C-alpha positions as CSV (number, residue, x, y, z in Angstrom):
1,M,111.0,65.6,-77.6
2,A,107.9,66.8,-79.2
3,S,104.8,65.7,-77.3
4,K,102.5,63.2,-78.4
5,G,99.1,64.2,-78.8
6,H,95.2,62.2,-80.0
7,G,94.2,61.6,-83.0
8,D,90.7,63.6,-84.2
9,T,87.8,63.3,-80.9
10,N,84.3,62.3,-81.4
11,S,81.7,64.8,-80.5
12,G,81.1,64.7,-76.7
13,Q,84.0,63.5,-75.8
14,L,87.0,65.5,-73.7
15,P,90.0,67.2,-75.4
16,P,93.3,65.2,-75.3
17,A,95.2,65.8,-72.3
18,P,98.8,67.6,-73.0
19,A,101.6,66.3,-73.0
20,Y,104.2,66.2,-70.0
21,S,107.9,66.4,-70.7
22,E,109.9,63.8,-69.5
23,E,112.4,65.7,-67.6
24,V,110.5,66.2,-64.3
25,P,111.4,63.0,-62.1
26,P,108.5,60.7,-61.1
27,G,107.2,61.9,-57.8
28,H,108.4,65.4,-57.9
29,N,105.9,68.2,-58.2
30,A,104.4,65.2,-60.9
31,V,101.2,66.6,-62.6
32,Y,99.1,63.4,-63.0
33,P,96.1,63.4,-65.7
34,A,92.6,63.3,-64.7
35,P,91.0,60.2,-65.0
36,T,89.2,59.6,-68.1
37,V,85.4,59.7,-67.4
38,V,83.2,58.2,-69.6
39,P,80.0,59.9,-70.8
40,P,76.4,58.6,-70.3
41,P,74.9,57.8,-73.4
42,P,72.5,60.2,-75.3
43,S,69.3,57.6,-74.4
44,Y,70.7,57.5,-70.3
45,L,67.7,58.2,-68.1
46,T,69.0,59.0,-64.1
47,P,66.7,57.3,-62.0
48,S,64.2,59.4,-59.4
49,A,64.9,59.2,-55.9
50,P,62.1,56.8,-54.3
51,P,59.0,58.3,-52.8
52,D,59.3,60.0,-49.1
53,H,57.4,56.7,-47.2
54,M,59.6,54.6,-48.9
55,M,62.3,56.6,-47.3
56,M,63.4,55.5,-43.6
57,P,63.4,58.2,-41.4
58,A,66.4,60.4,-39.8
59,S,66.7,59.2,-36.7
60,L,66.8,61.8,-33.6
61,E,67.2,59.0,-30.5
62,P,68.5,56.0,-32.2
63,L,67.2,53.7,-28.9
64,N,63.6,54.8,-29.1
65,V,62.7,54.7,-32.6
66,V,60.2,52.2,-33.8
67,Y,60.3,51.0,-37.2
68,P,57.4,50.0,-39.3
69,A,57.2,46.1,-40.3
70,P,58.5,45.5,-44.1
71,T,55.9,45.0,-46.8
72,N,55.6,42.9,-49.6
73,P,53.9,44.7,-52.2
74,G,50.7,42.1,-53.5
75,F,51.4,39.6,-51.1
76,P,49.1,37.6,-50.1
77,P,47.2,37.8,-53.3
78,P,43.5,38.5,-52.8
79,G,41.4,34.7,-51.8
80,Y,44.8,33.7,-50.6
81,V,44.0,31.2,-47.6
82,T,46.9,30.4,-45.2
83,P,47.5,26.6,-44.9
84,S,46.6,25.0,-41.6
85,A,49.5,23.4,-39.7
86,P,50.1,19.9,-40.1
87,P,49.8,17.9,-36.9
88,M,52.6,17.9,-35.0
89,M,54.2,14.6,-33.9
90,P,53.8,14.2,-29.8
91,A,56.8,14.5,-27.6
92,P,59.0,10.8,-27.2
93,F,58.3,9.3,-23.7
94,G,60.8,10.8,-21.4
95,H,60.4,14.4,-23.2
96,P,60.0,17.8,-20.6
97,N,57.0,18.4,-23.0
98,A,55.3,14.9,-23.4
99,V,52.1,14.7,-22.3
100,Y,50.9,11.4,-20.5
101,P,47.0,10.3,-20.1
102,A,45.2,10.3,-16.9
103,P,45.7,6.8,-15.5
104,T,42.8,5.0,-14.8
105,N,41.6,2.0,-12.3
106,P,40.7,-0.8,-13.7
107,R,38.5,-1.5,-10.8
108,I,36.2,1.4,-11.4
109,L,33.8,1.2,-14.3
110,P,33.6,4.1,-16.8
111,V,30.6,6.3,-15.8
112,P,27.8,5.5,-18.0
113,P,25.6,8.6,-19.8
114,G,23.6,10.7,-18.2
115,Y,25.0,9.4,-14.7
116,V,24.4,11.8,-11.7
117,T,27.3,12.3,-9.2
118,P,25.4,11.4,-5.6
119,P,25.6,14.2,-2.7
120,V,28.5,14.4,-0.4
121,P,27.4,12.9,3.0
122,A,27.4,14.8,6.3
123,M,31.0,14.3,6.9
124,M,31.7,13.7,11.4
125,P,33.2,17.0,12.7
126,A,36.6,16.9,14.0
127,P,37.4,16.0,17.0
128,F,37.8,18.3,19.8
129,G,41.1,20.3,19.8
130,H,41.9,19.1,16.4
131,P,43.1,22.4,13.9
132,N,39.8,22.1,11.9
133,A,37.7,21.6,14.5
134,V,34.3,23.9,14.9
135,Y,33.2,24.9,17.9
136,P,29.8,26.8,19.0
137,A,29.6,30.0,20.3
138,P,29.7,30.5,24.1
139,T,26.5,31.2,25.8
140,N,25.3,32.7,29.0
141,P,24.0,30.4,31.1
142,R,22.2,33.4,32.7
143,I,20.7,34.3,29.8
144,P,17.7,32.2,29.1
145,P,17.2,31.1,25.7
146,V,14.8,32.9,23.2
147,P,11.5,31.4,22.7
148,P,10.1,30.6,19.6
149,G,8.4,33.5,18.0
150,Y,9.8,36.2,20.0
151,V,10.2,39.5,18.5
152,T,12.7,41.9,19.4
153,P,11.3,44.9,21.0
154,P,12.0,48.1,18.8
155,V,14.9,50.5,19.5
156,P,13.5,53.7,21.3
157,A,13.7,56.8,19.2
158,M,16.1,59.5,20.2
159,M,15.6,63.3,20.7
160,P,17.9,64.8,18.2
161,A,20.5,67.0,20.1
162,P,19.8,70.8,19.7
163,P,22.8,73.1,18.1
164,P,25.5,74.0,20.8
165,D,25.4,77.2,19.4
166,L,21.4,77.8,20.3
167,R,22.1,77.1,24.0
168,P,20.6,80.2,25.9
169,T,23.4,81.7,28.3
170,G,23.8,80.3,31.4
171,C,21.7,77.2,30.5
172,P,24.1,74.2,32.0
173,P,25.5,72.2,29.4
174,G,22.9,69.0,28.3
175,L,19.9,70.8,29.5
176,E,19.3,72.6,26.2
177,Y,17.0,69.4,25.3
178,L,14.3,71.5,28.1
179,I,14.5,74.2,26.2
180,H,11.6,73.7,23.5
181,V,9.9,71.4,25.6
182,D,6.7,72.1,27.8
183,Q,6.1,68.2,28.9
184,L,7.5,65.1,30.1
185,L,7.1,61.7,30.4
186,V,8.8,59.4,33.0
187,H,8.1,55.9,32.7
188,Q,9.7,53.2,35.5
189,T,11.9,50.6,34.2
190,F,9.8,47.2,35.2
191,H,12.3,44.4,37.2
192,L,10.8,40.8,37.3
193,A,12.7,40.9,41.3
194,E,9.8,43.1,42.0
195,L,7.0,40.4,42.0
196,L,9.1,38.3,44.6
197,S,9.1,41.5,46.6
198,W,12.6,42.2,46.4
199,E,13.5,45.4,46.0
200,V,16.1,46.6,43.2
201,R,17.7,49.7,41.9
202,N,15.1,52.5,40.3
203,S,15.8,53.2,36.5
204,Y,13.6,55.8,34.4
205,N,13.2,56.7,31.0
206,V,12.3,60.3,30.5
207,K,10.7,61.6,27.5
208,N,9.3,63.9,25.3
209,S,5.5,64.7,24.6
210,I,5.9,62.5,21.4
211,G,7.5,59.9,23.0
212,Q,11.3,60.3,21.7
213,Q,14.1,59.3,24.6
214,V,15.5,62.6,26.3
215,F,17.3,61.6,29.5
216,L,17.9,57.9,31.2
217,A,18.1,57.9,34.9
218,E,19.8,55.1,37.1
219,E,19.5,55.0,40.7
220,E,23.3,54.4,42.2
221,N,22.5,52.4,45.9
222,N,23.8,49.0,47.3
223,C,22.1,46.3,48.8
224,C,21.8,47.2,52.6
225,N,19.9,50.3,51.9
226,L,17.6,48.9,49.5
227,Q,16.4,46.2,51.6
228,C,16.8,48.2,54.7
229,F,15.3,51.7,54.3
230,G,13.3,50.6,51.3
231,P,11.2,53.6,49.8
232,S,13.2,56.2,52.6
233,R,16.3,55.0,51.5
234,P,19.2,57.9,50.3
235,F,19.7,57.2,46.4
236,T,22.2,59.0,43.9
237,F,20.3,59.4,41.0
238,H,22.5,60.0,37.6
239,I,20.4,61.4,34.3
240,Q,22.3,60.9,31.0
241,D,21.3,62.3,28.0
242,N,21.3,60.3,24.1
243,L,25.0,60.5,24.0
244,G,25.4,58.8,27.5
245,Q,27.1,62.0,29.1
246,E,25.5,62.9,32.4
247,V,24.0,65.9,32.3
248,L,21.9,65.8,36.0
249,T,23.0,64.7,39.3
250,L,19.9,63.6,42.1
251,M,21.1,63.6,45.6
252,R,19.2,62.5,48.5
253,P,19.9,62.1,52.2
254,L,19.0,59.6,54.4
255,A,16.0,61.5,56.1
256,C,12.6,61.4,57.6
257,S,9.3,61.1,55.6
258,Y,6.8,62.0,57.9
259,C,5.6,65.4,58.9
260,C,6.0,64.8,62.9
261,F,9.6,65.5,62.2
262,P,9.9,69.1,61.0
263,C,13.4,69.3,61.8
264,C,14.4,66.2,59.5
265,L,12.3,66.2,56.6
266,Q,13.3,65.2,53.2
267,D,15.1,67.3,50.7
268,L,16.7,66.4,47.5
269,E,19.7,68.7,45.8
270,V,19.8,68.8,41.8
271,Q,23.3,69.4,40.3
272,S,23.8,70.2,36.6
273,P,26.6,69.5,35.8
274,P,27.9,67.1,38.2
275,G,29.0,69.2,41.6
276,I,27.4,72.2,40.7
277,P,23.9,72.8,42.4
278,I,20.9,74.2,40.5
279,G,18.3,74.1,42.7
280,Y,16.6,71.7,45.4
281,V,13.2,70.2,46.6
282,V,12.6,70.2,50.3
283,Q,9.3,68.9,51.6
284,E,7.2,71.0,53.6
285,C,5.7,70.3,57.2
286,H,1.9,69.8,56.8
287,P,-0.4,67.6,58.9
288,F,-2.5,66.8,56.0
289,L,-1.6,67.8,52.2
290,P,1.8,66.5,51.0
291,K,3.6,70.0,50.4
292,L,7.3,70.4,48.6
293,T,8.9,73.5,47.6
294,V,11.1,74.0,44.8
295,L,14.3,76.3,45.5
296,N,16.7,77.9,43.1
297,E,20.6,77.2,43.9
298,R,20.9,80.3,46.8
299,R,18.1,78.1,48.7
300,Q,15.6,80.6,47.8
301,P,11.6,79.4,47.1
302,Q,10.6,80.2,43.7
303,L,8.0,77.2,43.4
304,R,5.4,75.2,45.3
305,I,3.7,71.8,44.7
306,K,0.7,70.2,46.5
307,G,-0.9,67.5,46.5
308,P,-4.3,65.9,46.7
309,L,-5.6,65.0,50.5
310,F,-6.6,61.5,49.6
311,F,-4.4,59.2,47.0
312,C,-6.7,57.4,45.3
313,S,-5.2,56.0,42.1
314,C,-7.9,53.5,41.2
315,C,-8.6,54.1,37.6
316,R,-7.6,57.5,37.8
317,D,-4.5,59.9,37.4
318,V,-3.3,61.7,40.7
319,T,-2.4,65.1,40.7
320,F,0.4,67.2,42.1
321,E,-0.4,70.9,41.3
322,V,3.3,73.6,40.5
323,K,1.9,76.7,41.5
324,T,3.5,80.0,42.9
325,L,4.5,81.0,45.8
326,D,1.2,82.7,46.7
327,D,-0.6,79.7,45.4
328,S,-2.5,82.3,43.1
329,M,-1.5,80.7,39.9
330,L,-1.5,77.2,38.6
331,I,1.4,77.0,36.2
332,G,2.0,73.1,35.5
333,H,1.3,70.2,37.4
334,I,3.0,66.4,38.1
335,S,0.5,63.4,37.6
336,K,1.0,60.0,38.9
337,Q,-0.8,57.6,35.6
338,W,-2.8,55.3,35.9
339,S,-0.9,52.2,34.3
340,G,-3.3,49.1,34.6
341,F,-4.6,46.9,37.0
342,L,-1.5,44.5,37.5
343,R,1.6,46.8,37.3
344,E,-0.1,48.8,39.5
345,A,-1.2,45.9,42.1
346,Y,2.2,44.2,41.8
347,T,4.6,46.2,40.8
348,D,6.3,49.4,41.7
349,A,6.6,50.4,37.6
350,D,4.9,54.3,37.4
351,H,4.3,56.7,35.2
352,F,4.5,60.2,35.3
353,G,4.0,63.0,33.5
354,I,5.4,67.1,34.5
355,V,3.4,70.0,32.7
356,F,5.7,73.5,33.0
357,P,5.3,76.6,30.9
358,L,7.8,76.5,27.7
359,D,9.5,79.8,28.8
360,L,10.4,78.5,32.5
361,D,14.1,78.7,33.1
362,V,15.6,75.4,32.4
363,K,16.9,75.1,35.8
364,M,13.8,74.7,37.4
365,K,12.4,72.2,34.6
366,A,15.3,70.0,35.4
367,V,14.5,70.6,39.3
368,L,10.4,69.6,38.5
369,L,12.1,66.5,36.8
370,G,13.9,65.9,40.2
371,A,11.0,66.4,42.5
372,C,9.1,63.9,40.1
373,F,11.4,61.3,41.2
374,L,11.1,62.3,45.1
375,I,7.2,62.1,45.0
376,D,7.8,58.6,43.4
377,F,9.4,57.6,46.7
378,L,7.6,59.6,49.2
379,Y,4.3,58.7,48.1
380,F,3.8,56.0,45.9
381,E,6.8,53.4,46.2
382,E,6.0,53.6,50.1
383,R,2.3,52.4,49.0
384,K,3.2,50.0,47.2
385,G,5.9,48.7,49.7
386,D,3.3,48.6,52.1
387,K,0.8,46.8,50.0
388,K,3.5,44.2,49.3
389,H,4.2,43.4,53.0
């Protein structure tokens, strides 16, 4: 059977498909003709792809991709004014968003213009025991109230502690303050009870030549010794530095203070640190002159202290000379300074000055400080005690 052909094809069209034999059963190795594609007309232009900035970028992480907001080109036009929102109708009564006006009290008149609210009156304090009660600060009945115009005394200047690495070999801890000083001022603290002839524990402030506090000395004693033995009482002095650490301990046993008993004269032991003796001050037996001997830790004599024959301390200083053992060289002195008529007449608060060589061993400087306390008790506390009695 002859195949059927197509007529003449126009220019630009595909050739006609060949005819197939009818002997091939449908669905068995059938070859179907290719679909006819109508070509575009000659004036057709393929549309160009949109620019890259208008393409949505590929998402490598779909969950974290942020896309720009779509824009409408040409809107709004220049000069466009957004219309204001129309007034909203208030929520009906009972609605959750309803706003109600503040309730008014018909008994209270409206506030006129320029009205000033009066100040709040003072409130009555809450009664005792109320949770809001405010109680005044507790007062100490033993401390009298501060009088008007009272000025708090200034805090004493402290001598700075020298570096520990500059402490020489053999210097007890705490005595490095004495390395660079050649003069000490010892001021006894005034106690009001002394005006009533009541003996109290002595305390002293030890300062350097420019008034900076170096040590603080406090006497340890009981009332029985204070009132029964007076200036001849045994005592223990604790001398602390500016950090509150005890650097010196002075111990004086009970002994006779008169030269007619040479077997039991005064003896002062100086310890630094506490428990370790570094020197002694021993009273010498002499019928007229007050004499003391300064000993080292092995009780070997090092210096000698000699006082005046008469103790005339009115308007002048009383000086005790510090000499070598052979009395050939004067190396320093301990002087009881005149501190005013009222203080001298009615109190035991004495002022002393100690002068020694700068290169003197710090242990001997500490022993001379202890000798100053012993001189005060031997020759000045007793004289004032007799005067008060």
